[in-house]
C-alpha positions as CSV (number, residue, x, y, z in Angstrom):
1,M,31.3,4.1,-5.1
2,A,29.7,2.5,-8.0
3,S,28.3,-0.4,-6.2
4,A,27.1,2.0,-3.3
5,F,25.2,4.1,-6.1
6,V,23.2,0.9,-7.0
7,A,22.9,0.0,-3.8
8,A,21.0,3.5,-2.2
9,F,19.0,3.4,-5.4
10,E,18.1,-0.3,-5.4
11,I,17.3,0.4,-1.2
12,L,15.0,4.0,-2.2
13,S,13.1,2.1,-5.2
14,F,12.3,-0.4,-2.5
15,G,11.4,2.1,-0.2
16,A,8.9,3.9,-2.7
17,I,7.3,0.7,-3.0
18,I,6.6,0.7,0.6
19,V,5.7,3.6,0.6
20,L,3.1,2.6,-2.0
21,V,1.8,-0.1,-0.2
22,V,1.2,1.4,3.3
23,L,-0.2,4.8,1.8
24,G,-3.8,2.6,1.4
25,L,-3.1,0.7,4.5
26,G,-2.1,3.4,6.5
27,I,-5.0,6.1,5.7
28,I,-7.9,3.2,5.9
29,A,-6.3,2.7,9.3
30,S,-6.0,6.3,10.3
31,M,-9.2,7.8,9.0
32,M,-11.8,4.5,10.0
33,G,-9.9,3.1,13.0
34,I,-9.5,-0.5,11.6
35,F,-6.7,-2.7,9.8
36,N,-7.4,-3.8,6.5
37,F,-5.9,-7.4,6.7
38,A,-7.4,-7.4,3.1
39,Q,-4.9,-4.8,2.0
40,G,-2.4,-7.0,0.2
41,E,-4.6,-9.0,-1.8
42,F,-6.0,-5.6,-3.5
43,V,-2.1,-5.4,-4.1
44,L,-2.7,-8.4,-5.8
45,L,-6.0,-7.6,-7.7
46,G,-4.0,-4.4,-9.5
47,A,-1.2,-6.6,-10.4
48,Y,-3.8,-9.3,-11.9
49,V,-5.7,-6.5,-13.9
50,T,-2.8,-5.3,-15.1
51,Y,-1.5,-8.7,-16.6
52,L,-4.8,-9.6,-17.8
53,A,-4.8,-6.2,-19.4
54,H,-1.3,-7.5,-21.3
55,S,-3.1,-10.7,-22.4
56,R,-5.2,-9.7,-24.1
57,G,-3.1,-7.5,-26.0
58,I,-4.3,-4.0,-24.2
59,P,-1.3,-1.5,-23.9
60,I,0.1,-2.1,-20.5
61,W,-0.3,1.4,-19.5
62,V,-4.2,1.0,-20.0
63,G,-4.3,-2.0,-17.6
64,M,-2.2,0.0,-15.0
65,A,-4.0,3.2,-15.6
66,A,-7.4,0.4,-14.8
67,A,-6.4,-1.3,-12.2
68,P,-6.6,1.5,-9.5
69,F,-10.5,2.3,-10.4
70,I,-11.2,-1.1,-11.3
71,V,-9.7,-2.2,-7.1
72,G,-10.9,1.3,-5.8
73,G,-14.6,0.6,-7.2
74,L,-14.7,-3.4,-5.7
75,G,-13.1,-2.0,-2.5
76,F,-16.3,0.7,-2.5
77,V,-18.7,-2.4,-3.0
78,L,-17.1,-4.1,0.1
79,E,-17.6,-1.5,2.6
80,A,-20.5,-1.0,1.7
81,L,-22.3,-4.4,2.0
82,I,-19.3,-6.4,4.8
83,I,-16.9,-3.3,5.8
84,R,-19.6,-1.0,7.2
85,R,-21.4,-3.6,9.9
86,F,-18.3,-4.0,11.8
87,Y,-16.9,-0.4,12.2
88,A,-18.4,-0.9,15.9
89,A,-16.2,-3.9,16.4
90,P,-13.0,-3.8,14.9
91,I,-11.2,-6.8,15.9
92,V,-14.1,-8.1,14.2
93,A,-13.3,-5.9,10.9
94,M,-9.8,-7.4,10.9
95,L,-11.0,-11.0,11.1
96,G,-13.7,-10.1,8.6
97,T,-10.8,-8.4,5.9
98,Y,-8.6,-11.5,6.7
99,A,-11.2,-13.6,5.1
100,L,-12.4,-10.7,2.4
101,G,-8.2,-11.8,1.6
102,L,-8.2,-14.8,1.7
103,I,-11.3,-15.4,-0.6
104,I,-9.3,-12.9,-3.1
105,R,-6.3,-15.0,-3.0
106,E,-7.8,-18.2,-3.5
107,S,-9.7,-17.0,-6.5
108,V,-6.6,-15.2,-8.5
109,R,-4.5,-18.5,-7.5
110,G,-7.3,-20.7,-9.4
111,L,-7.5,-18.4,-11.7
112,I,-3.4,-18.3,-12.9
113,G,-2.8,-21.9,-11.9
114,G,-0.9,-21.4,-9.1
115,F,2.4,-20.0,-11.9
116,Y,4.5,-16.8,-12.0
117,L,3.5,-14.9,-14.4
118,T,5.5,-12.5,-15.9
119,V,4.7,-8.8,-16.8
120,P,7.4,-6.9,-19.1
121,E,8.0,-3.7,-17.7
122,P,6.4,-0.3,-20.2
123,I,9.9,1.3,-20.2
124,G,12.2,-0.8,-20.9
125,G,16.0,-0.3,-20.1
126,S,18.6,1.6,-17.6
127,I,20.0,4.9,-16.8
128,D,23.1,4.9,-17.4
129,I,25.5,7.4,-15.3
130,G,29.0,6.1,-16.0
131,T,29.6,3.3,-15.4
132,M,26.7,2.4,-13.5
133,H,23.1,1.6,-14.6
134,I,20.2,1.8,-12.5
135,S,16.6,0.9,-14.1
136,T,14.3,3.2,-15.6
137,W,11.4,1.3,-14.7
138,R,12.1,1.5,-11.3
139,F,13.5,4.9,-11.0
140,T,10.0,6.1,-12.7
141,I,8.4,3.9,-10.4
142,I,10.6,6.2,-7.1
143,V,8.6,9.5,-9.3
144,I,5.4,8.1,-9.1
145,T,5.4,7.1,-5.6
146,L,6.7,11.1,-5.0
147,L,4.1,12.2,-6.8
148,V,1.2,10.0,-5.7
149,M,2.6,11.1,-2.3
150,G,2.2,14.8,-2.8
151,G,-1.3,14.2,-4.2
152,C,-2.4,12.6,-1.5
153,Y,-1.6,15.2,1.1
154,L,-2.5,18.2,-1.3
155,L,-6.1,16.2,-1.3
156,L,-6.4,15.5,2.2
157,S,-5.6,19.0,3.3
158,R,-6.2,21.7,0.7
159,T,-9.8,20.0,-0.7
160,S,-13.5,20.3,0.5
161,F,-13.4,15.8,0.4
162,G,-9.9,16.2,2.9
163,L,-11.7,18.9,5.0
164,R,-14.9,16.2,5.1
165,V,-12.6,12.8,5.9
166,R,-10.4,14.7,8.6
167,A,-14.2,15.9,9.9
168,T,-14.6,12.5,10.2
169,L,-12.3,11.5,12.0
170,E,-12.3,14.2,14.5
171,N,-15.8,13.8,15.6
172,P,-18.5,11.6,13.3
173,A,-21.3,12.8,15.5
174,L,-20.8,16.5,14.6
175,A,-20.2,15.8,11.1
176,R,-23.2,14.3,10.7
177,V,-25.6,16.9,12.2
178,S,-23.0,19.6,9.7
179,G,-24.2,17.7,7.0
180,I,-21.7,15.6,6.3
181,S,-22.5,12.4,4.7
182,T,-20.3,10.1,7.1
183,P,-20.9,6.8,5.7
184,L,-20.3,8.5,2.2
185,I,-17.3,9.2,3.8
186,Y,-16.4,6.1,5.1
187,G,-16.7,4.5,1.7
188,A,-14.9,7.0,-0.2
189,T,-11.9,6.3,1.8
190,F,-12.0,2.4,2.1
191,A,-12.0,3.2,-1.4
192,F,-9.0,5.3,-2.2
193,G,-7.2,2.9,0.4
194,A,-8.0,0.1,-1.9
195,A,-7.1,1.8,-5.2
196,L,-3.6,2.8,-4.4
197,A,-2.9,-0.5,-3.4
198,G,-4.6,-1.7,-6.6
199,L,-1.7,1.4,-7.9
200,A,0.6,-0.7,-6.3
201,G,0.2,-3.9,-7.7
202,A,0.0,-2.8,-11.1
203,L,3.4,-0.6,-10.8
204,I,5.6,-3.9,-8.8
205,V,3.9,-6.7,-11.2
206,P,6.8,-6.4,-13.6
207,V,9.4,-6.2,-10.9
208,F,8.0,-9.5,-9.2
209,S,5.9,-11.2,-11.6
210,L,2.4,-12.1,-10.6
211,F,2.1,-14.9,-8.2
212,A,-1.1,-15.6,-5.7
213,D,0.9,-14.4,-2.4
214,L,2.3,-11.5,-4.1
215,G,0.4,-9.4,-1.7
216,I,1.4,-11.4,1.8
217,R,4.9,-9.9,1.9
218,F,4.0,-6.1,1.6
219,L,0.7,-6.8,3.8
220,I,2.9,-8.0,6.4
221,Q,5.8,-5.0,6.1
222,G,3.0,-2.7,5.6
223,F,1.1,-3.6,8.6
224,V,4.5,-3.1,10.9
225,A,5.1,0.3,8.7
226,V,1.8,2.0,10.0
227,M,2.3,0.4,13.9
228,V,5.9,1.8,13.8
229,G,4.8,5.0,11.8
230,G,2.2,6.1,14.0
231,V,-1.7,5.0,12.7
232,G,-3.8,8.7,12.9
233,S,-2.3,10.8,10.8
234,F,-0.9,11.2,7.3
235,I,2.9,11.6,7.9
236,G,3.4,9.0,10.3
237,P,2.8,5.9,7.9
238,V,4.7,7.1,5.6
239,A,7.7,7.7,7.4
240,G,6.8,4.2,9.1
241,A,7.0,3.3,5.1
242,G,10.0,4.2,4.5
243,L,11.9,3.4,7.6
244,I,10.7,-0.7,7.3
245,G,11.8,-0.2,3.6
246,T,15.0,1.2,4.0
247,L,16.1,-1.7,6.8
248,S,14.6,-4.4,4.5
249,A,16.3,-3.2,1.7
250,A,19.8,-2.7,3.4
251,L,20.1,-4.9,5.5
252,P,20.6,-7.9,3.2
253,W,23.7,-6.2,1.7
254,V,25.7,-6.6,4.9
255,I,23.9,-9.7,6.4
256,A,21.8,-13.1,4.9
257,P,18.8,-12.2,4.0
258,V,16.3,-14.3,6.3
259,V,18.4,-13.6,9.2
260,A,18.1,-9.2,8.1
261,D,13.9,-10.4,7.8
262,V,13.8,-11.9,11.3
263,L,16.0,-8.6,13.0
264,V,13.7,-5.9,10.6
265,F,10.7,-7.2,13.0
266,V,12.6,-7.8,16.3
267,L,13.8,-4.5,15.7
268,A,10.5,-2.9,14.9
269,I,8.4,-4.7,18.1
270,V,11.5,-3.5,20.5
271,F,10.5,0.1,18.9
272,I,6.4,-0.5,19.5
273,K,7.1,-1.5,22.5
274,F,9.2,1.9,23.9
275,R,6.8,3.5,22.1
276,P,3.9,2.3,21.0
277,Q,1.9,6.1,19.1
278,G,4.9,5.4,16.9
279,L,6.8,8.0,15.4
280,I,4.2,10.1,15.0
281,A,1.7,10.3,17.1
282,G,-1.8,11.3,15.8
283,K,-5.0,11.6,16.6
284,G,-8.5,10.0,17.2
285,V,-7.9,6.2,16.4
């Protein structure tokens, strides 16, 4: 019973991490019509900002709080200077974001020297429930993920900013003649997605350590999760992230981890083959 509870907690905590990564990727894909292949490197940058703060003697919480703002600001600048020129050609945009991700990844590799660098958990210890012990920090990640999900949903569905974003998604031309600055909306949306990735990186670096290829695994799983969940809605990518995260964390408990990773992608490909619109079909993209 105890081992089953711990396994369920590990599965839930890993699923929460995937959801955090996918939130930003899904918002950019759904709202802007492009897949940001630099999203994994935005996760890496969030982790690096947190490590940098810790290495300078700044409290880890400060670094974690600063990471989404710094990464989001960088995303806003990159969207204005580079990404904006490729909206008419989504394939070119994907290649462009892949190139950006490569530049960011190799720059971080040069800065950290190719090492694995550790960052302590801001909240250490474990929560004891009888004979069971669960990580306090992983539990914190789950709580923060739930709060971020709720906040994102309210922002996009209950605020004037969310209304402008949805209007721009539905009909950009009509949004422009209605007085909405669509370039500003696109820039803010891309920055928001990048900020969520930066937050994800800041939260997971105490769990996975900092290394140059940190974002690659989450990018691949995030991409698959968005495709499985469905592009064009807020709920679709989150549902896909929950499914992919659960499978990725649960299968290694019963089969070899290498086989589990391959099986997850095979199942995802088969699912997309028979339901290309995903779990929840959205509009616009």
